[in-house]
Backbone bond lengths (Angstrom), bond angles and torsions (degrees), N, CA, C in turn:
res aa  C-N    CA-C-N  psi(-1)  N-CA   C-N-CA  omega(-1)  CA-C   N-CA-C  phi
1 M - - - 1.478 - - 1.513 107.77 -
2 N 1.347 115.55 138.58 1.461 119.34 -178.23 1.603 106.26 -103.33
3 Y 1.282 114.79 108.98 1.453 118.87 -179.53 1.541 107.84 -100.07
4 V 1.343 114.95 139.23 1.505 121.14 173.19 1.494 110.55 -116.19
5 T 1.277 117.14 124.41 1.521 121.57 177.01 1.454 104.86 -102.51
6 R 1.345 118.68 130.03 1.496 121.95 -177.34 1.509 108.36 -152.40
7 K 1.354 114.34 163.19 1.482 118.20 171.21 1.495 109.61 -72.69
8 A 1.307 114.81 142.29 1.474 119.38 -179.39 1.613 107.08 -76.96
9 T 1.321 111.82 155.98 1.456 118.52 174.92 1.584 107.56 -124.06
10 L 1.326 112.76 172.30 1.492 112.65 178.55 1.492 113.50 -66.54
11 K 1.337 119.52 -16.54 1.447 119.90 174.71 1.511 111.22 -67.77
12 D 1.320 119.28 -19.69 1.459 121.76 178.62 1.557 114.34 -86.25
13 L 1.277 112.96 0.90 1.498 118.99 -174.76 1.555 113.20 -54.48
14 P 1.313 120.43 -43.67 1.494 117.16 -177.35 1.538 113.10 -58.19
15 I 1.363 118.94 -44.79 1.425 120.65 -179.16 1.538 111.94 -70.98
16 L 1.419 113.46 -35.46 1.474 116.78 179.02 1.483 112.17 -65.74
17 L 1.377 115.97 -31.90 1.479 117.08 179.60 1.589 108.03 -72.94
18 Q 1.308 119.34 -31.83 1.390 122.72 170.30 1.525 112.99 -60.93
19 F 1.319 117.30 -46.73 1.404 125.67 177.38 1.546 110.84 -58.04
20 E 1.314 114.53 -40.81 1.476 119.50 -177.24 1.589 105.30 -63.12
21 Q 1.250 118.43 -44.59 1.502 122.89 178.44 1.513 106.76 -60.87
22 G 1.286 123.11 -37.94 1.477 128.51 178.28 1.509 109.34 -60.84
23 V 1.301 116.52 -46.77 1.437 125.26 177.80 1.576 109.77 -58.94
24 I 1.250 115.37 -47.30 1.534 121.23 -178.71 1.512 108.10 -65.00
25 K 1.337 116.87 -47.78 1.475 120.40 178.36 1.467 113.67 -54.52
26 T 1.430 115.04 -44.10 1.418 118.69 177.48 1.474 115.46 -67.55
27 E 1.308 117.74 -32.53 1.529 119.74 -176.86 1.499 112.87 -88.85
28 R 1.321 119.94 -17.52 1.433 118.93 179.49 1.556 115.73 -53.74
29 P 1.296 118.88 -43.08 1.457 117.94 177.56 1.524 115.02 -62.09
30 F 1.368 117.60 -23.13 1.447 120.84 -178.25 1.605 113.24 -88.64
31 N 1.422 110.96 -8.49 1.481 115.26 -169.69 1.492 112.36 -141.50
32 P 1.313 119.72 92.49 1.403 123.58 -175.09 1.556 114.98 -67.32
33 T 1.350 115.20 -8.49 1.439 119.92 -177.91 1.610 111.24 -88.95
34 I 1.304 119.32 -5.90 1.466 120.89 179.77 1.584 107.78 -70.99
35 K 1.279 113.09 134.82 1.493 117.34 177.28 1.517 114.29 -60.34
36 E 1.282 119.25 151.57 1.446 123.82 175.44 1.611 104.57 -76.21
37 G 1.340 114.17 164.90 1.484 122.86 -179.41 1.469 113.91 77.87
38 K 1.324 111.79 -169.32 1.472 115.94 -174.42 1.588 107.17 -85.02
39 I 1.335 111.52 127.25 1.484 121.70 178.40 1.514 109.21 -130.86
40 N 1.286 115.31 168.25 1.455 120.88 175.40 1.506 108.49 -125.52
41 Y 1.348 117.26 142.39 1.469 121.31 174.64 1.467 110.87 -93.67
42 Y 1.333 117.32 -41.46 1.468 124.96 -162.87 1.573 112.25 -116.66
43 N 1.307 117.22 154.38 1.385 125.47 165.88 1.568 104.64 -94.09
44 I 1.313 121.74 80.54 1.433 120.74 -171.15 1.483 111.76 -64.86
45 P 1.340 122.29 -39.83 1.432 120.93 -179.33 1.581 110.39 -57.56
46 E 1.299 116.32 -43.13 1.424 120.90 176.58 1.524 114.17 -64.78
47 L 1.285 115.81 -39.82 1.449 118.20 -179.23 1.572 109.59 -65.18
48 I 1.359 116.79 -32.86 1.496 122.45 -179.11 1.527 108.35 -74.52
49 T 1.368 118.95 -40.22 1.481 120.62 -170.69 1.565 114.82 -94.56
50 S 1.302 116.81 -15.01 1.521 119.23 -175.81 1.511 111.31 -73.59
51 E 1.314 114.90 147.21 1.481 120.97 175.10 1.523 111.04 -67.88
52 N 1.397 115.68 -27.79 1.477 121.76 -174.61 1.549 112.03 -95.52
53 S 1.282 119.75 17.18 1.423 123.73 174.27 1.480 116.35 -152.88
54 A 1.255 118.84 164.10 1.434 123.50 179.81 1.513 108.94 -151.41
55 V 1.361 116.62 138.51 1.403 123.91 175.01 1.530 106.23 -111.01
56 F 1.363 117.96 128.67 1.392 117.30 178.90 1.593 106.67 -120.67
57 V 1.349 114.31 149.98 1.387 120.05 -178.80 1.564 109.73 -129.99
58 V 1.347 117.48 157.66 1.439 118.84 170.67 1.482 107.11 -116.67
59 E 1.329 115.43 134.39 1.486 120.04 175.88 1.466 112.65 -114.75
60 I 1.343 113.73 148.82 1.521 123.49 172.23 1.521 103.70 -128.88
61 N 1.371 112.50 120.76 1.484 116.41 -177.86 1.521 113.78 52.04
62 N 1.365 118.46 42.04 1.448 123.99 179.79 1.462 117.53 71.52
63 D 1.399 114.97 4.70 1.513 117.93 177.24 1.488 107.25 -107.31
64 I 1.317 111.82 130.66 1.520 119.78 178.35 1.544 110.16 -71.88
65 V 1.333 111.86 125.06 1.505 115.69 -174.16 1.560 112.94 -128.97
66 A 1.353 118.15 10.80 1.420 124.82 177.68 1.503 110.70 -166.62
67 S 1.335 117.56 149.36 1.432 121.16 177.87 1.522 109.26 -145.96
68 G 1.363 113.88 165.27 1.449 121.00 171.76 1.581 105.62 -178.71
69 Y 1.369 111.79 157.74 1.474 115.09 175.31 1.545 108.23 -131.10
70 A 1.337 110.57 159.92 1.445 121.79 170.05 1.584 106.14 -125.62
71 K 1.315 113.06 140.04 1.508 118.26 179.29 1.456 106.93 -138.35
72 I 1.381 115.23 129.00 1.397 122.14 175.09 1.548 110.72 -77.06
73 K 1.348 118.14 125.14 1.395 124.93 -177.63 1.549 112.91 -125.60
74 D 1.332 115.11 141.83 1.497 111.72 172.29 1.545 109.14 -69.04
75 D 1.323 111.33 145.77 1.484 115.08 179.05 1.503 109.16 -107.17
76 R 1.304 115.05 179.41 1.451 120.08 -176.31 1.486 113.93 -69.92
77 H 1.280 116.73 143.04 1.508 120.42 -172.36 1.427 115.19 -59.28
78 Y 1.343 120.63 -22.50 1.459 120.63 -174.52 1.524 115.00 -92.96
79 L 1.338 114.24 4.18 1.488 120.12 179.04 1.521 112.13 -89.71
80 K 1.272 118.14 159.04 1.477 123.75 -176.19 1.562 109.96 -65.93
81 H 1.307 115.01 -30.65 1.472 122.08 -176.65 1.512 106.42 -104.38
82 K 1.372 114.42 145.85 1.488 119.32 176.64 1.545 113.04 -87.30
83 K 1.286 119.25 -27.70 1.430 125.34 -174.87 1.579 108.19 -130.62
84 Q 1.342 111.44 156.61 1.453 117.09 174.30 1.495 106.81 -136.08
85 G 1.305 114.29 157.73 1.475 122.45 170.47 1.450 107.07 -97.21
86 Y 1.284 118.25 122.57 1.507 122.14 -179.05 1.554 107.20 -108.16
87 L 1.278 115.76 126.94 1.478 119.28 -179.01 1.531 112.55 -104.60
88 G 1.297 115.66 143.46 1.415 117.93 176.39 1.504 110.68 -164.15
89 F 1.343 117.34 -176.39 1.454 123.60 179.11 1.495 114.34 62.55
90 M 1.417 117.03 25.51 1.460 123.67 177.81 1.548 104.10 -69.54
91 F 1.285 116.46 117.99 1.484 116.78 177.87 1.597 108.71 -149.72
92 V 1.277 111.30 136.40 1.514 118.62 173.87 1.477 105.27 -138.64
93 P 1.329 117.45 122.26 1.479 122.61 178.32 1.556 109.94 -54.36
94 N 1.319 116.16 147.66 1.483 122.01 -173.82 1.493 111.04 -50.77
95 E 1.296 121.03 -43.66 1.499 123.01 -175.76 1.499 114.27 -66.06
96 F 1.365 116.20 -11.75 1.494 118.40 -179.84 1.510 113.06 -114.42
97 R 1.337 115.13 6.98 1.483 118.51 -178.75 1.563 110.54 -72.45
98 G 1.290 114.30 155.41 1.470 117.49 175.95 1.548 112.64 82.63
99 K 1.322 117.38 11.65 1.439 121.62 -179.17 1.527 111.52 -113.33
100 G 1.280 116.80 11.77 1.453 118.11 178.26 1.485 117.63 77.80
101 L 1.340 118.33 14.82 1.408 125.58 -176.49 1.559 110.43 -70.78
102 N 1.267 120.82 -38.94 1.378 127.75 178.26 1.518 109.65 -61.46
103 Q 1.329 115.43 -37.64 1.496 123.56 177.01 1.601 108.63 -60.84
104 L 1.373 113.23 -47.90 1.507 118.35 -178.60 1.523 109.19 -61.35
105 I 1.348 117.68 -42.16 1.443 119.76 -179.51 1.565 108.00 -62.79
106 I 1.330 117.72 -51.68 1.400 120.31 -175.19 1.531 111.60 -59.99
107 D 1.327 117.46 -42.45 1.451 123.96 176.82 1.532 110.04 -55.44
108 A 1.368 116.06 -44.93 1.458 118.51 -179.47 1.462 111.59 -65.72
109 L 1.385 118.51 -41.62 1.455 123.37 179.74 1.552 112.63 -65.55
110 L 1.330 114.03 -43.44 1.528 115.42 176.43 1.488 111.76 -65.18
111 N 1.331 118.52 -37.39 1.470 119.59 178.97 1.537 111.07 -66.06
112 W 1.387 118.10 -40.67 1.396 122.17 170.75 1.520 113.65 -54.52
113 C 1.284 115.53 -50.45 1.488 120.21 -179.31 1.491 110.65 -61.17
114 K 1.284 118.62 -42.73 1.489 122.74 -178.97 1.515 109.57 -64.35
115 R 1.299 119.52 -40.64 1.503 123.07 175.83 1.509 110.29 -62.16
116 K 1.332 118.28 -28.42 1.459 123.04 176.85 1.585 114.03 -88.96
117 N 1.318 113.72 8.76 1.432 122.98 -176.42 1.563 113.31 57.58
118 I 1.246 115.55 40.16 1.444 125.63 176.38 1.535 107.89 -111.57
119 F 1.338 117.28 116.25 1.468 122.77 -170.98 1.520 111.55 -116.13
120 E 1.310 119.87 -16.05 1.463 119.73 176.68 1.468 106.95 -96.42
121 I 1.289 116.86 122.80 1.468 125.08 -176.43 1.496 111.41 -119.87
122 R 1.365 114.86 130.92 1.518 120.81 -179.02 1.500 106.17 -128.91
123 L 1.324 114.43 160.04 1.478 125.07 165.92 1.477 107.39 -157.77
124 D 1.337 115.05 163.53 1.438 121.44 173.35 1.479 110.56 -113.55
125 V 1.353 115.00 145.69 1.500 120.91 177.70 1.481 106.53 -144.56
126 Y 1.342 118.21 143.55 1.467 120.12 175.09 1.534 109.98 -67.84
127 D 1.359 115.85 139.86 1.424 122.37 -178.41 1.565 112.51 -59.29
128 D 1.260 117.49 -33.66 1.469 120.01 177.68 1.520 117.05 -84.46
129 N 1.331 114.75 -1.50 1.535 119.81 -175.61 1.544 103.90 -90.35
130 L 1.292 115.45 70.87 1.480 119.32 -176.42 1.523 116.18 -59.63
131 P 1.370 116.95 -41.87 1.507 115.27 174.64 1.543 114.01 -52.60
132 A 1.336 114.63 -46.40 1.479 118.92 -177.07 1.527 110.33 -66.07
133 I 1.343 115.62 -41.35 1.488 122.49 177.82 1.567 106.37 -56.27
134 R 1.284 117.79 -52.45 1.407 122.07 -178.89 1.541 112.72 -55.57
135 A 1.321 114.22 -45.27 1.455 121.30 178.05 1.501 113.13 -59.13
136 Y 1.307 119.29 -44.51 1.386 125.04 178.74 1.528 112.24 -67.18
137 E 1.320 115.28 -43.60 1.415 118.87 -178.50 1.568 107.39 -66.52
138 K 1.283 120.04 -38.87 1.451 123.66 176.80 1.563 110.71 -54.26
139 V 1.280 117.21 -38.08 1.446 122.45 179.12 1.534 111.15 -74.58
140 G 1.357 119.18 -24.02 1.428 121.85 -175.91 1.519 117.96 126.33
141 F 1.279 117.94 -7.60 1.405 123.51 177.02 1.566 112.31 -64.73
142 K 1.326 119.58 143.07 1.467 120.77 177.32 1.489 108.45 -124.36
143 K 1.354 116.54 149.90 1.419 121.16 176.88 1.573 107.06 -63.67
144 H 1.280 117.80 136.79 1.414 120.74 -173.55 1.536 113.45 -125.03
145 M 1.377 117.20 -44.78 1.399 121.00 -178.58 1.496 108.85 -152.02
146 I 1.327 116.96 146.89 1.465 121.54 179.39 1.605 109.70 -103.19
147 N 1.245 115.39 130.69 1.475 121.72 174.92 1.491 103.37 -97.17
148 M 1.368 113.78 126.76 1.469 118.10 179.57 1.478 112.00 -115.94
149 R 1.323 117.47 151.25 1.537 119.87 176.51 1.484 106.91 -135.89
150 F 1.406 113.65 161.52 1.413 122.07 178.29 1.509 109.00 -151.93
151 D 1.375 118.55 118.02 1.427 122.31 179.73 1.557 107.79 -87.03
152 I 1.335 117.42 117.33 1.389 120.57 -178.19 1.544 114.59 -103.59
153 E 1.282 117.11 6.74 1.509 120.74 -172.39 1.554 107.93 -53.49
154 D 1.272 121.79 -49.36 1.492 121.58 -172.41 1.531 110.62 -95.51
155 L 1.342 121.37 10.46 1.399 125.22 178.51 1.569 109.10 -80.96
156 D 1.305 115.52 132.46 1.470 122.11 170.67 1.532 109.22 -81.39
157 I 1.304 113.40 114.94 1.461 114.67 -178.60 1.565 105.84 -125.71
């Protein structure tokens, strides 16, 4: 199979908006706080056109089959690094999973960050999303911090 990894353009927006809905559908079971109905997570046009972010896609036979973005963010003043590369929007449709496409996307994103002199890379993943955690650990990510939540609406206090 001939895979092509490239930066996304605004012409890719229709399929990327579909991928965004795929990410949301995948994540809804892990997060009861996501609103019902159609929502958006990302400003994809801005991620594509900004100097401080990049969206990459993988194509097979001119069809986009994977996506992801990297965004340069200011980090907290007390850390050794001033900036971090934040990764998100990693999506591969079910029929293309298990072919190493997420690895191609992450490699492209990490190379983009490195060219921008950004060496601290972060991402968020739901604790119960074991396939995603395994995929990120396979690339070299390590668990770093746990974000916890507690819904107290029905709690008698």
